[in-house]
C-alpha positions as CSV (number, residue, x, y, z in Angstrom):
1,M,0.1,0.2,0.2
2,R,3.0,2.3,0.5
3,E,3.9,1.9,-3.2
4,G,0.4,2.5,-4.1
5,G,0.1,5.7,-2.0
6,K,3.5,6.6,-3.8
7,F,2.1,6.0,-7.4
8,A,-0.9,8.1,-6.6
9,E,1.0,10.8,-5.2
10,E,4.1,11.0,-7.5
11,V,2.2,10.0,-11.0
12,L,-1.5,10.5,-10.6
13,Q,-1.9,13.4,-8.7
14,P,0.6,15.9,-10.6
15,L,-1.6,15.1,-13.7
16,N,-4.9,16.1,-11.9
17,Q,-4.4,20.0,-12.9
18,T,-3.6,18.9,-16.5
19,G,-6.5,16.8,-16.8
20,D,-8.6,20.0,-15.6
21,S,-7.1,22.6,-17.7
22,E,-6.1,20.6,-21.0
23,G,-8.9,17.9,-21.0
24,C,-9.1,15.2,-23.6
25,T,-9.0,16.7,-27.6
26,R,-11.6,14.9,-30.0
27,N,-9.7,14.9,-33.5
28,D,-11.1,15.3,-36.9
29,D,-10.9,12.0,-37.5
30,G,-13.3,10.9,-34.6
31,T,-9.9,9.7,-32.4
32,V,-9.5,11.2,-29.0
33,T,-6.1,12.0,-27.3
34,T,-6.1,12.2,-23.6
35,P,-4.5,14.9,-21.6
36,K,-0.8,15.2,-21.6
37,G,0.9,12.9,-19.4
38,F,-2.2,10.4,-19.1
39,L,-0.7,7.7,-21.6
40,K,2.5,7.8,-19.8
41,A,0.6,7.2,-16.3
42,Y,-1.8,4.7,-17.8
43,K,1.3,2.4,-19.1
44,A,3.0,2.8,-15.5
45,F,-0.3,1.8,-14.0
46,C,-0.6,-1.4,-15.8
47,E,3.0,-2.4,-16.0
48,N,3.1,-2.0,-12.0
49,G,0.1,-4.5,-12.1
50,W,-2.5,-2.2,-10.2
51,G,-5.5,-3.2,-12.2
52,T,-4.6,-6.9,-11.5
53,L,-4.6,-6.7,-7.5
54,S,-8.1,-8.5,-6.7
55,A,-8.6,-9.6,-9.9
56,D,-9.1,-13.6,-10.8
57,A,-5.7,-15.2,-10.7
58,N,-7.1,-17.8,-13.5
59,Y,-7.2,-14.8,-16.1
60,G,-3.9,-12.8,-15.0
61,G,-5.1,-11.2,-11.7
62,Q,-3.2,-11.7,-8.6
63,G,-6.3,-12.8,-6.6
64,L,-5.5,-10.5,-3.7
65,P,-8.3,-9.6,-1.3
66,H,-10.3,-6.9,-2.5
67,T,-9.7,-4.7,0.6
68,L,-6.5,-4.0,-1.0
69,T,-8.2,-2.8,-4.4
70,T,-10.5,-0.9,-2.2
71,V,-7.8,1.4,-0.5
72,F,-5.5,1.5,-3.7
73,N,-8.8,2.9,-5.7
74,E,-9.3,5.3,-2.6
75,F,-5.7,6.6,-3.2
76,A,-6.1,7.0,-7.1
77,S,-9.4,8.6,-7.0
78,S,-8.6,11.1,-4.5
79,A,-5.5,12.0,-6.5
80,N,-7.0,12.1,-10.0
81,M,-10.6,11.1,-10.4
82,A,-10.6,11.8,-13.9
83,F,-7.6,9.5,-14.6
84,S,-9.3,6.8,-12.2
85,M,-12.5,6.4,-14.3
86,Y,-10.7,4.6,-17.0
87,P,-9.5,1.6,-14.8
88,G,-12.5,2.1,-12.8
89,L,-15.0,1.7,-15.7
90,T,-12.7,-1.5,-16.8
91,A,-13.1,-2.9,-13.3
92,G,-16.9,-2.5,-13.5
93,A,-16.9,-4.5,-17.0
94,V,-14.6,-7.0,-15.8
95,A,-16.8,-7.7,-12.7
96,A,-20.0,-8.0,-15.3
97,L,-18.2,-10.5,-17.4
98,T,-16.9,-12.6,-14.3
99,I,-20.3,-13.1,-13.3
100,H,-22.3,-13.3,-16.4
101,G,-19.8,-14.4,-19.1
102,T,-19.5,-17.6,-21.1
103,D,-16.3,-19.3,-20.3
104,D,-15.2,-18.6,-24.1
105,Q,-16.1,-14.7,-23.6
106,K,-14.0,-15.0,-20.3
107,Q,-11.0,-16.2,-21.8
108,T,-11.2,-13.9,-24.8
109,Y,-11.7,-10.7,-22.6
110,L,-10.7,-10.7,-19.1
111,P,-7.1,-11.4,-19.8
112,N,-7.0,-8.4,-21.8
113,M,-9.0,-6.2,-19.8
114,I,-7.3,-7.4,-16.6
115,A,-3.7,-6.4,-17.7
116,G,-5.4,-3.1,-19.4
117,T,-4.3,-3.8,-22.9
118,W,-8.2,-3.4,-23.4
119,T,-10.4,-1.1,-21.3
120,G,-14.0,-1.2,-20.8
121,T,-16.9,1.4,-20.7
122,M,-20.7,1.4,-19.9
123,N,-23.4,2.5,-21.9
124,L,-26.8,2.9,-20.2
125,T,-28.8,6.2,-20.5
126,E,-29.9,7.6,-23.9
127,P,-30.8,11.5,-24.8
128,H,-34.5,11.1,-23.9
129,C,-33.9,9.2,-20.7
130,G,-32.1,10.9,-18.2
131,T,-32.1,8.5,-15.0
132,D,-35.2,6.3,-16.0
133,L,-33.9,3.6,-17.9
134,G,-37.0,2.1,-18.1
135,L,-37.1,4.3,-21.3
136,I,-34.2,3.3,-23.1
137,R,-35.1,2.5,-27.0
138,T,-31.9,0.5,-27.7
139,K,-32.7,-2.8,-29.4
140,A,-31.1,-6.1,-29.6
141,V,-32.4,-8.5,-32.3
142,P,-31.4,-12.0,-32.3
143,Q,-29.7,-13.5,-35.4
144,A,-29.7,-17.0,-37.1
145,D,-25.8,-17.3,-36.2
146,G,-26.5,-16.6,-32.3
147,S,-25.1,-13.0,-32.3
148,Y,-27.4,-10.0,-31.8
149,K,-27.9,-6.8,-33.9
150,I,-27.8,-3.8,-31.6
151,T,-29.1,-0.5,-32.8
152,G,-29.6,2.6,-30.7
153,T,-28.3,5.6,-29.6
154,K,-26.1,6.2,-26.0
155,I,-24.9,8.8,-24.3
156,F,-22.6,10.0,-21.1
157,I,-20.1,7.2,-22.2
158,S,-17.1,8.0,-20.2
159,A,-13.7,6.4,-21.5
160,G,-15.6,5.4,-24.7
161,Q,-12.9,6.5,-26.8
162,H,-9.4,7.4,-25.9
163,D,-5.6,6.8,-27.2
164,M,-4.5,4.5,-23.9
165,A,-5.6,0.9,-24.9
166,E,-5.5,-1.4,-28.0
167,N,-9.4,-1.8,-27.7
168,I,-12.4,-0.7,-25.8
169,I,-15.0,-3.2,-24.8
170,T,-18.6,-1.6,-24.7
171,W,-20.9,-3.1,-21.7
172,C,-24.4,-2.2,-23.6
173,W,-27.9,-2.5,-22.1
174,P,-30.7,-2.6,-24.6
175,A,-34.3,-2.4,-24.2
176,S,-36.6,-5.5,-23.4
177,R,-39.7,-6.3,-25.2
178,R,-41.4,-5.9,-21.9
179,P,-41.8,-2.3,-21.0
180,G,-39.9,-1.1,-18.1
181,R,-37.1,-3.8,-18.3
182,H,-33.8,-4.7,-20.0
183,Q,-33.6,-7.2,-22.4
184,G,-30.0,-7.9,-21.2
185,H,-26.3,-6.9,-21.7
186,F,-23.8,-7.5,-24.4
187,A,-20.1,-6.9,-24.4
188,V,-19.1,-5.3,-27.6
189,C,-15.8,-4.9,-29.1
190,R,-15.3,-1.4,-30.2
191,A,-12.3,-0.9,-32.9
192,P,-8.9,0.2,-31.6
193,Q,-8.8,3.7,-32.9
194,R,-5.4,3.5,-34.2
195,D,-6.4,0.9,-36.5
196,R,-9.9,0.3,-37.0
197,R,-9.6,-2.2,-39.7
198,R,-8.4,-4.8,-37.0
199,M,-12.1,-4.9,-35.7
200,A,-12.5,-7.8,-38.4
201,R,-10.3,-9.9,-36.4
202,W,-12.9,-9.9,-33.4
203,G,-15.7,-10.8,-35.5
204,T,-17.9,-7.5,-34.7
205,T,-18.8,-4.8,-37.6
206,M,-20.4,-1.3,-36.4
207,A,-20.8,2.0,-37.4
208,F,-18.6,4.7,-35.7
209,P,-19.9,7.6,-33.8
210,A,-19.9,10.8,-35.3
211,A,-20.9,12.8,-31.9
212,R,-19.0,13.2,-29.0
213,S,-21.4,12.6,-26.2
214,S,-23.5,10.3,-28.2
215,T,-23.0,6.8,-30.0
216,R,-25.3,5.6,-32.9
217,W,-24.8,2.0,-32.9
218,A,-25.3,-0.7,-35.9
219,F,-23.7,-3.6,-35.2
220,T,-23.5,-7.5,-34.3
221,A,-22.5,-9.1,-30.8
222,T,-22.4,-12.0,-28.8
223,P,-24.3,-11.6,-25.6
224,P,-22.9,-13.2,-22.3
225,A,-24.9,-16.0,-21.0
């Protein structure tokens, strides 16, 4: 924990002001550049294994008590909340996949996400919903091959695009055919912004967003169990 505090104090805290004053930059081609120093800090975060502390040892984690992760997260969030959202959202997606994912999905996603090579984000609310997620309209339509075609618009997608990971896993909630309920949740690969053509390797096709705060989707995905 001393080393965790040192990392938060010496690496993350000095970037807190940079994140506020500089912010992320959305480029003309739709890619996003994080504030100066964030990429280097994230590489150090991954290399030092801070995202692996209490993650499942079967997928590259250290399997340590969650208490240690809670303490480190408190250090990191206090030092730089903006930076901490990137691994924080990944941890949430990892937890959901750990509970609901199939064995194949866990083998595909978890080692990369726990290592930090891939990051995660969650896509819940939509422009007309606010906090009432019972009003969401995003649809997941089952296909003959077992995948689902998902269409819809999501907003407030923190860490939905950035330059710190090879791939960003979208954790998506579509609507249900039953009013007020959700149809389930889907793990969807988003293309690495450095090379979107590599998306074909993961068998996912999608339309990339043109807006900063909202994403219009049209892609296929296989849902967790």
